[in-house]
A tleap script that builds the chain and sets N, CA, C and O, in Angstrom:
source leaprc.protein.ff14SB
mol = sequence {
  NMET ALA ARG ILE ALA ARG VAL VAL ALA ALA
  GLU VAL PRO HIE HIE VAL VAL GLN ARG GLY
  ASN ARG ARG GLN PRO VAL PHE PHE SER THR
  ALA ASP TYR LYS ALA TYR LEU ARG LEU MET
  ALA ALA TRP CYS GLY GLN GLN GLY VAL GLU
  VAL TRP ALA TYR CYS LEU MET THR ASN HIE
  VAL HIE LEU ILE VAL VAL PRO GLY SER GLU
  GLN GLY LEU ALA ARG ALA ILE GLY GLU CALA
}
set mol.1.N position { 23.758 4.207 -0.946 }
set mol.1.CA position { 23.278 4.870 0.758 }
set mol.1.C position { 22.223 4.028 1.360 }
set mol.1.O position { 21.929 2.853 1.137 }
set mol.2.N position { 21.452 5.358 2.611 }
set mol.2.CA position { 20.543 4.534 3.314 }
set mol.2.C position { 19.134 3.793 2.252 }
set mol.2.O position { 18.692 3.697 1.107 }
set mol.3.N position { 18.992 3.539 3.222 }
set mol.3.CA position { 17.517 2.365 2.752 }
set mol.3.C position { 16.232 3.768 4.276 }
set mol.3.O position { 16.373 4.300 5.377 }
set mol.4.N position { 14.941 3.610 2.908 }
set mol.4.CA position { 13.972 4.804 3.594 }
set mol.4.C position { 13.934 3.629 4.412 }
set mol.4.O position { 14.345 2.532 4.035 }
set mol.5.N position { 13.122 4.018 6.251 }
set mol.5.CA position { 12.248 3.416 6.708 }
set mol.5.C position { 10.931 2.847 5.907 }
set mol.5.O position { 10.314 3.199 4.902 }
set mol.6.N position { 10.820 1.814 6.844 }
set mol.6.CA position { 10.349 1.026 6.704 }
set mol.6.C position { 8.167 1.082 7.730 }
set mol.6.O position { 7.557 0.821 8.767 }
set mol.7.N position { 8.055 1.518 6.612 }
set mol.7.CA position { 6.304 1.539 8.060 }
set mol.7.C position { 5.699 0.049 7.726 }
set mol.7.O position { 5.940 -0.700 6.779 }
set mol.8.N position { 4.870 -0.095 8.793 }
set mol.8.CA position { 5.390 -1.410 9.880 }
set mol.8.C position { 3.655 -0.702 9.270 }
set mol.8.O position { 3.424 0.503 9.162 }
set mol.9.N position { 2.854 -1.602 9.017 }
set mol.9.CA position { 0.823 -1.409 9.611 }
set mol.9.C position { 0.768 -2.701 10.423 }
set mol.9.O position { 1.345 -3.614 9.833 }
set mol.10.N position { 0.365 -2.969 11.329 }
set mol.10.CA position { -0.002 -4.190 11.583 }
set mol.10.C position { -1.428 -4.655 11.367 }
set mol.10.O position { -2.441 -4.013 11.646 }
set mol.11.N position { -1.316 -6.725 10.447 }
set mol.11.CA position { -2.462 -6.645 10.437 }
set mol.11.C position { -2.619 -6.376 8.874 }
set mol.11.O position { -3.616 -6.013 8.250 }
set mol.12.N position { -1.589 -6.607 8.523 }
set mol.12.CA position { -1.490 -6.475 7.120 }
set mol.12.C position { -0.532 -6.623 6.032 }
set mol.12.O position { 0.329 -5.744 6.042 }
set mol.13.N position { -0.441 -7.403 5.181 }
set mol.13.CA position { 1.265 -8.032 3.891 }
set mol.13.C position { 1.613 -7.549 4.363 }
set mol.13.O position { 0.976 -6.873 5.171 }
set mol.14.N position { 3.000 -7.498 4.239 }
set mol.14.CA position { 4.367 -6.893 3.803 }
set mol.14.C position { 4.770 -7.844 2.954 }
set mol.14.O position { 4.370 -9.005 3.050 }
set mol.15.N position { 6.105 -7.195 1.487 }
set mol.15.CA position { 6.177 -8.300 1.288 }
set mol.15.C position { 8.208 -7.952 1.510 }
set mol.15.O position { 8.868 -7.009 1.072 }
set mol.16.N position { 8.663 -9.180 2.362 }
set mol.16.CA position { 10.382 -8.915 2.411 }
set mol.16.C position { 10.768 -9.203 1.884 }
set mol.16.O position { 10.100 -10.067 1.316 }
set mol.17.N position { 12.294 -9.025 1.232 }
set mol.17.CA position { 13.703 -9.507 0.342 }
set mol.17.C position { 14.424 -8.880 1.518 }
set mol.17.O position { 14.467 -7.792 2.093 }
set mol.18.N position { 15.197 -10.580 1.637 }
set mol.18.CA position { 15.940 -10.276 1.991 }
set mol.18.C position { 17.232 -10.592 1.852 }
set mol.18.O position { 17.342 -11.753 2.246 }
set mol.19.N position { 18.379 -10.134 1.466 }
set mol.19.CA position { 20.114 -10.735 0.298 }
set mol.19.C position { 21.079 -10.620 1.452 }
set mol.19.O position { 21.237 -10.032 2.522 }
set mol.20.N position { 21.971 -12.032 0.171 }
set mol.20.CA position { 23.722 -11.682 0.768 }
set mol.20.C position { 23.929 -10.976 0.569 }
set mol.20.O position { 23.539 -10.390 -0.441 }
set mol.21.N position { 25.177 -10.273 1.935 }
set mol.21.CA position { 26.105 -9.329 0.790 }
set mol.21.C position { 26.530 -9.482 -0.547 }
set mol.21.O position { 26.899 -10.457 -1.202 }
set mol.22.N position { 26.386 -8.274 -0.792 }
set mol.22.CA position { 26.291 -7.801 -2.152 }
set mol.22.C position { 26.079 -9.231 -2.838 }
set mol.22.O position { 26.863 -10.111 -3.193 }
set mol.23.N position { 24.494 -9.070 -2.880 }
set mol.23.CA position { 24.354 -10.187 -3.429 }
set mol.23.C position { 24.259 -12.189 -3.825 }
set mol.23.O position { 23.616 -12.945 -4.553 }
set mol.24.N position { 25.469 -12.266 -2.685 }
set mol.24.CA position { 26.623 -13.351 -2.275 }
set mol.24.C position { 25.050 -14.673 -2.156 }
set mol.24.O position { 23.880 -14.377 -2.395 }
set mol.25.N position { 25.248 -15.201 -1.992 }
set mol.25.CA position { 24.791 -16.477 -2.464 }
set mol.25.C position { 24.506 -16.577 -0.266 }
set mol.25.O position { 25.059 -15.841 0.550 }
set mol.26.N position { 23.651 -17.553 -0.005 }
set mol.26.CA position { 23.869 -17.424 1.648 }
set mol.26.C position { 22.733 -19.139 1.935 }
set mol.26.O position { 22.262 -19.469 3.024 }
set mol.27.N position { 22.564 -19.958 0.543 }
set mol.27.CA position { 21.614 -21.478 0.530 }
set mol.27.C position { 23.332 -21.759 0.027 }
set mol.27.O position { 24.092 -21.084 -0.669 }
set mol.28.N position { 23.473 -22.872 0.631 }
set mol.28.CA position { 24.593 -23.522 0.172 }
set mol.28.C position { 24.200 -25.563 -0.094 }
set mol.28.O position { 24.873 -26.302 -0.813 }
set mol.29.N position { 23.123 -25.930 0.626 }
set mol.29.CA position { 22.406 -27.100 0.550 }
set mol.29.C position { 21.131 -26.616 1.173 }
set mol.29.O position { 20.510 -25.579 1.408 }
set mol.30.N position { 21.035 -28.723 1.403 }
set mol.30.CA position { 19.866 -28.792 1.702 }
set mol.30.C position { 19.202 -28.480 2.550 }
set mol.30.O position { 18.126 -27.886 2.621 }
set mol.31.N position { 20.061 -29.016 3.435 }
set mol.31.CA position { 20.377 -28.415 5.304 }
set mol.31.C position { 20.218 -27.024 5.210 }
set mol.31.O position { 19.090 -26.581 5.429 }
set mol.32.N position { 21.328 -26.076 4.862 }
set mol.32.CA position { 20.703 -24.404 4.879 }
set mol.32.C position { 19.476 -24.106 4.207 }
set mol.32.O position { 19.740 -23.046 3.640 }
set mol.33.N position { 18.369 -24.383 3.946 }
set mol.33.CA position { 17.307 -23.768 3.590 }
set mol.33.C position { 15.988 -24.835 4.511 }
set mol.33.O position { 14.777 -24.637 4.609 }
set mol.34.N position { 16.622 -25.667 4.923 }
set mol.34.CA position { 15.862 -26.325 6.649 }
set mol.34.C position { 15.839 -25.169 7.295 }
set mol.34.O position { 14.971 -24.338 7.029 }
set mol.35.N position { 16.736 -24.958 8.186 }
set mol.35.CA position { 17.943 -24.893 8.517 }
set mol.35.C position { 16.382 -22.905 8.901 }
set mol.35.O position { 15.583 -22.620 9.793 }
set mol.36.N position { 16.759 -22.344 7.817 }
set mol.36.CA position { 16.304 -20.785 7.495 }
set mol.36.C position { 14.570 -21.373 7.380 }
set mol.36.O position { 13.742 -20.565 6.958 }
set mol.37.N position { 14.209 -22.479 7.688 }
set mol.37.CA position { 13.325 -22.479 7.416 }
set mol.37.C position { 12.668 -22.387 8.314 }
set mol.37.O position { 11.689 -21.647 8.214 }
set mol.38.N position { 13.023 -23.400 10.125 }
set mol.38.CA position { 12.669 -23.808 11.077 }
set mol.38.C position { 12.927 -22.581 12.211 }
set mol.38.O position { 12.258 -22.640 13.242 }
set mol.39.N position { 13.877 -21.479 12.040 }
set mol.39.CA position { 14.721 -20.728 13.196 }
set mol.39.C position { 13.507 -19.429 11.980 }
set mol.39.O position { 13.267 -18.484 12.732 }
set mol.40.N position { 12.882 -19.182 10.747 }
set mol.40.CA position { 12.441 -17.719 10.458 }
set mol.40.C position { 10.515 -18.609 11.263 }
set mol.40.O position { 9.470 -17.960 11.278 }
set mol.41.N position { 10.614 -19.899 11.720 }
set mol.41.CA position { 8.895 -20.419 12.082 }
set mol.41.C position { 9.378 -19.910 13.455 }
set mol.41.O position { 9.076 -18.780 13.840 }
set mol.42.N position { 10.103 -20.721 14.164 }
set mol.42.CA position { 9.918 -20.801 15.742 }
set mol.42.C position { 10.577 -18.623 15.819 }
set mol.42.O position { 10.817 -18.453 17.015 }
set mol.43.N position { 10.781 -17.641 15.274 }
set mol.43.CA position { 10.798 -16.100 15.228 }
set mol.43.C position { 9.800 -15.562 15.524 }
set mol.43.O position { 9.409 -15.140 16.613 }
set mol.44.N position { 8.933 -15.564 13.624 }
set mol.44.CA position { 8.026 -15.453 13.548 }
set mol.44.C position { 7.009 -15.592 14.588 }
set mol.44.O position { 6.533 -14.617 15.170 }
set mol.45.N position { 6.559 -17.223 14.906 }
set mol.45.CA position { 5.908 -17.632 15.737 }
set mol.45.C position { 5.660 -17.171 16.757 }
set mol.45.O position { 4.485 -16.830 16.898 }
set mol.46.N position { 6.798 -16.895 18.160 }
set mol.46.CA position { 6.926 -16.168 19.329 }
set mol.46.C position { 6.227 -14.653 19.065 }
set mol.46.O position { 5.165 -14.334 19.600 }
set mol.47.N position { 7.177 -13.550 17.934 }
set mol.47.CA position { 6.346 -12.643 17.340 }
set mol.47.C position { 5.358 -11.923 17.530 }
set mol.47.O position { 5.004 -10.766 17.758 }
set mol.48.N position { 4.753 -13.698 17.252 }
set mol.48.CA position { 3.100 -13.110 16.289 }
set mol.48.C position { 2.677 -13.228 14.914 }
set mol.48.O position { 1.489 -13.138 14.602 }
set mol.49.N position { 3.897 -13.490 13.815 }
set mol.49.CA position { 3.714 -12.859 13.195 }
set mol.49.C position { 3.919 -14.189 11.775 }
set mol.49.O position { 4.876 -14.963 11.749 }
set mol.50.N position { 2.822 -14.176 10.743 }
set mol.50.CA position { 2.265 -14.708 10.084 }
set mol.50.C position { 3.068 -15.455 8.303 }
set mol.50.O position { 2.247 -15.881 7.491 }
set mol.51.N position { 3.800 -15.484 8.120 }
set mol.51.CA position { 4.290 -16.124 7.323 }
set mol.51.C position { 2.887 -16.844 6.751 }
set mol.51.O position { 2.137 -17.634 7.324 }
set mol.52.N position { 2.808 -16.204 5.244 }
set mol.52.CA position { 1.681 -16.594 4.039 }
set mol.52.C position { 2.648 -17.158 3.044 }
set mol.52.O position { 2.660 -18.382 2.919 }
set mol.53.N position { 3.482 -16.413 2.299 }
set mol.53.CA position { 4.401 -17.175 1.404 }
set mol.53.C position { 5.274 -16.789 1.487 }
set mol.53.O position { 5.459 -15.636 1.877 }
set mol.54.N position { 7.078 -18.381 0.826 }
set mol.54.CA position { 8.049 -17.770 0.857 }
set mol.54.C position { 8.711 -18.839 -0.269 }
set mol.54.O position { 8.415 -20.023 -0.429 }
set mol.55.N position { 10.078 -17.723 -1.270 }
set mol.55.CA position { 10.016 -17.853 -2.150 }
set mol.55.C position { 12.565 -18.094 -1.682 }
set mol.55.O position { 13.624 -17.469 -1.622 }
set mol.56.N position { 11.898 -19.519 -1.528 }
set mol.56.CA position { 14.223 -19.053 -1.272 }
set mol.56.C position { 15.096 -19.333 -2.230 }
set mol.56.O position { 15.451 -20.453 -2.599 }
set mol.57.N position { 15.520 -18.048 -2.725 }
set mol.57.CA position { 16.127 -18.226 -3.808 }
set mol.57.C position { 18.289 -18.645 -3.633 }
set mol.57.O position { 18.590 -19.011 -2.497 }
set mol.58.N position { 18.903 -18.605 -4.152 }
set mol.58.CA position { 20.120 -18.453 -3.457 }
set mol.58.C position { 20.601 -17.755 -2.594 }
set mol.58.O position { 20.960 -17.726 -1.416 }
set mol.59.N position { 20.496 -17.090 -3.667 }
set mol.59.CA position { 21.018 -15.434 -3.089 }
set mol.59.C position { 20.313 -14.607 -2.424 }
set mol.59.O position { 20.721 -13.492 -2.095 }
set mol.60.N position { 19.320 -15.011 -2.189 }
set mol.60.CA position { 17.723 -14.382 -1.497 }
set mol.60.C position { 17.002 -14.559 -0.903 }
set mol.60.O position { 17.347 -15.460 -0.139 }
set mol.61.N position { 15.572 -14.073 -0.614 }
set mol.61.CA position { 14.988 -15.090 0.359 }
set mol.61.C position { 12.953 -14.152 0.206 }
set mol.61.O position { 12.647 -13.624 1.275 }
set mol.62.N position { 11.966 -14.027 -0.795 }
set mol.62.CA position { 10.791 -13.519 -0.539 }
set mol.62.C position { 9.934 -13.793 0.472 }
set mol.62.O position { 9.631 -14.986 0.513 }
set mol.63.N position { 9.219 -12.817 1.665 }
set mol.63.CA position { 8.912 -13.697 2.173 }
set mol.63.C position { 7.187 -11.929 2.260 }
set mol.63.O position { 7.142 -10.729 1.989 }
set mol.64.N position { 6.395 -12.807 2.700 }
set mol.64.CA position { 5.215 -12.896 2.618 }
set mol.64.C position { 4.106 -12.547 3.554 }
set mol.64.O position { 2.933 -12.917 3.509 }
set mol.65.N position { 5.029 -11.335 4.879 }
set mol.65.CA position { 4.194 -11.970 5.989 }
set mol.65.C position { 3.394 -10.395 6.308 }
set mol.65.O position { 3.481 -9.196 6.040 }
set mol.66.N position { 2.417 -11.586 7.229 }
set mol.66.CA position { 1.439 -10.706 8.283 }
set mol.66.C position { 1.803 -10.559 9.727 }
set mol.66.O position { 1.967 -11.517 10.483 }
set mol.67.N position { 1.937 -9.130 10.108 }
set mol.67.CA position { 2.631 -8.467 11.327 }
set mol.67.C position { 1.767 -8.462 13.190 }
set mol.67.O position { 1.831 -7.301 13.594 }
set mol.68.N position { 1.420 -8.920 13.723 }
set mol.68.CA position { 0.708 -9.112 14.727 }
set mol.68.C position { 0.470 -7.607 15.092 }
set mol.68.O position { -0.670 -7.280 15.422 }
set mol.69.N position { 1.437 -6.699 15.055 }
set mol.69.CA position { 1.628 -4.865 16.410 }
set mol.69.C position { 3.047 -4.713 15.157 }
set mol.69.O position { 3.285 -5.558 14.294 }
set mol.70.N position { 3.339 -4.231 15.238 }
set mol.70.CA position { 4.092 -3.256 14.422 }
set mol.70.C position { 5.186 -3.455 14.578 }
set mol.70.O position { 6.084 -3.219 13.769 }
set mol.71.N position { 5.361 -4.242 16.371 }
set mol.71.CA position { 7.396 -4.632 16.285 }
set mol.71.C position { 7.633 -5.892 16.430 }
set mol.71.O position { 8.653 -6.533 16.682 }
set mol.72.N position { 6.014 -6.296 16.141 }
set mol.72.CA position { 6.692 -8.112 15.123 }
set mol.72.C position { 7.931 -7.808 14.442 }
set mol.72.O position { 9.050 -8.049 14.894 }
set mol.73.N position { 7.472 -6.858 12.494 }
set mol.73.CA position { 8.341 -7.583 11.865 }
set mol.73.C position { 9.381 -7.152 11.842 }
set mol.73.O position { 10.120 -7.463 10.908 }
set mol.74.N position { 9.694 -6.540 12.553 }
set mol.74.CA position { 11.403 -6.367 13.147 }
set mol.74.C position { 11.849 -6.705 13.943 }
set mol.74.O position { 13.040 -6.727 14.253 }
set mol.75.N position { 10.194 -7.335 14.879 }
set mol.75.CA position { 11.860 -8.358 15.980 }
set mol.75.C position { 11.221 -9.584 15.370 }
set mol.75.O position { 11.638 -9.103 14.316 }
set mol.76.N position { 10.508 -10.899 14.940 }
set mol.76.CA position { 10.921 -11.941 13.676 }
set mol.76.C position { 11.590 -11.588 13.077 }
set mol.76.O position { 12.564 -12.316 13.266 }
set mol.77.N position { 11.869 -10.792 12.273 }
set mol.77.CA position { 12.233 -10.425 10.947 }
set mol.77.C position { 13.351 -10.017 11.187 }
set mol.77.O position { 14.274 -10.829 11.244 }
set mol.78.N position { 13.602 -8.500 11.416 }
set mol.78.CA position { 14.903 -8.261 11.313 }
set mol.78.C position { 15.923 -8.379 12.205 }
set mol.78.O position { 17.075 -8.063 11.909 }
set mol.79.N position { 15.521 -8.922 13.559 }
set mol.79.CA position { 15.954 -8.376 14.909 }
set mol.79.C position { 16.692 -10.338 14.594 }
set mol.79.O position { 17.736 -10.589 15.197 }
set mol.80.N position { 16.116 -11.414 13.758 }
set mol.80.CA position { 16.360 -13.089 13.809 }
set mol.80.C position { 17.933 -12.495 12.893 }
set mol.80.O position { 18.778 -13.310 12.525 }
savepdb mol mol.pdb
quit
């Protein structure tokens, strides 16, 4: 089933969930978590997206992010 397109407003907090395929694990070691955080910080920093909070689970991620522009969220997270 198709998802409804996300409405993105600049300077407004968004709750983003990223899941593994079929909810399979995406993190297998501490190094995986660290690599994800390092890459997410780099991409969000480049696109002007503030990360207010995150929760990394074994098979998914929750983020509270604030994009500086309407395109920033897709560029930082959707295309990362």
